[in-house]
N, C-alpha and C positions, 0 to 999 in steps of 0.2 A: 104226245098230248096227254091233256090231263082232266079231269072236271071240278079242282079245285080252283076257287077265282081268283086267287092272292097268286099261285102258283102261276098260273096262267099267263095272269098280267105281266107278273115276273117278266116271262118266255118271250112276251108280246113285245116287252121292252128293251130286251136283250137283240130281238128281231127287228127294231127299229133302231137301235142305235148302230149296229154291225151292217144292215141295208147302207146306213149312210156312207158308210166306207169302202164296203166291199160288193155290194149290190146282191141281195140275195134272189132266191128264184118268187117275186111275189106278185100275184098276180089277177085279172079278172078275167073272167068267160064270156064274150059275145054268141052269141046262137042267132043266125040267120034263119027267119021264118022261111024265105023263099027256098032256101035247099035245108031241107030235112037231112037232121041231125049233124050239120056243118060246125062247126065251133071254132073260135079262133082264140088264142091267150093274148093278153095283152097283160106286159110286163108294166108293173109300178117300180117306183120308189120311194122310201122313205126321206122327206126332206124335215129340215129346222121347222120347229112349230110357229116362228118370227116370219116364215114366206105365207103364211096362210092367213095373218093378222090383215093383211090389206082387208082380204071378203069377209074373214068375221067380225073386223070392227071397221068398218070401211068409213065413220066419221073419227075426226080429232075427239069429241067432246068422250067416246065408249074407250080411249084409251084413258083417259081422268077419273070414269067416274064407273066405270066396267071393269075394272083391271084384272078381277078374278075371269070374267071372259074369254078376255083378250090376251093374257099373261098366265095363269096360274091350271089351264084347263088340262093341258097332257100330266098334270103333273095329280092332279086331285080326280080326274077320270080315267079312262084308258081311250084319250083318240090322239090321234096322230096325223100331220100332215103328209099329203103322199102328192106325186107327181105323177103323170104318166109318161114310158117313157118314147112312147107312139106318137108323135108330132099331128097324125090325122084323128088322131082321138084320145083329145087333151079330158083330163082328170075330171076335169070342172062341169063337162058334159055328158057326167056318169049321172044315171038317177038316180034318187034317193033308194035305199037299202039294197046297192048292186053289193055282193058277197064279193069279197075278199079273200083269196086262199091262197097259202105260203106253203112252199115245198123247201122247207129248213130242219135241220135234224130236229129241233126241238119240236118247230111249231110244223103240222102237217095238214093240212087240210084248211078248213074254214077258219080264217082268226078274228074276220071283222065284217062289215058293210059299210056303204057310202053313207054319211051323215049330213043330207040334202039343206036340212034346217041349219046348218049354222052357218053356211054363205049366206049373208045379206046383200051381196051385191049383184045375186042371180037376176034379179027381176030389172037393175035397175042397169049392167053392163052385161051383154051375151058375152059368153065363154070365148065365143072368136073374137069378139073384139077388147079382150084384155092383153098385157104385156103375157110375154111368156113364161114369166118368173111369178105372173098374179093367176095362170091356169090349173092351180091344185083343188083339192078337195079334201076334205076331214074324213078321215076311217075312225070307227067306234068300232074296241077290240068286242069278242063274245062276253068276256071279263067281266063286263059290265052290268050283262041280263043273264049271265049261267046260271046262277042262284035259283033262276024262273024254270028251267027246263035240263038242269041235267038230271035228272032224275028218271028221264026219259034216253038218255043215251047208254050208248052199248060199253064207251070206256069206263063210264061210273060205274056201270054192274063190274067191269075187271078189276076196279079198283077195290071196291065193295067185297068182291072175292077172297082179294089179294088180303087186303087189312084182316077178315073174318079166318082165312088161312094163317096168318101169323099169329091172330089173337089165342090160335087153339094150339099150335104149338108151342114148346117151352120153350126151343133155343132161335130157330130161324123158319122161316119156308122154304121148304124142300125142293129142292132142284128140279124135282122134275116136272110138280105144280108149276113153276116159274117158266120152263119151256113149253108147256100144254098153254098157257098163256099167251103166251108172246107169238108162239106157233098158231093160235085162234087171231090174235090180234096182225099177227101178217096176212092169212089167206083171207081176212075180213077186207082188209087195206085194198088189197090186190082183186077185187071182185067189184 
């Protein structure tokens, strides 16, 4: 993980493209209020942006006059179309702001959240009445908002520490300091 917006955006693009072919481990977590501390993971799959167009641009006029919203959103912003692999819990039923997590080599942890405002059909056609291919949701990557809160994250502190160490040494970062940093990251991530 990283606290740099552009680098994280590129990592998320790679995860989204690779997930379409290989199916990485990205999911949302459901917590049951009746059963304390019981959580279940529901796996999601990234699908092509055109799978969300029926929900994002429900009328033909939108396709003509709102081309940026309908077609270019995934290129200008860090937004992706997702589908749930669990037929009992379709992605279009997810609440606005539901966090999405990934456990992929470069992107581990919280990567984005559901953007319910993009679904213009949710009030017209309930999720259960939609065709299977239209039971999608829009994921907004956290790199879109990372600049607002990155100074409070642990990973940003580590990146600043490494950068400061690199600037102090004339050649490169000592191997020992890298070992200490990655050991700290490993310990914190396992807790």
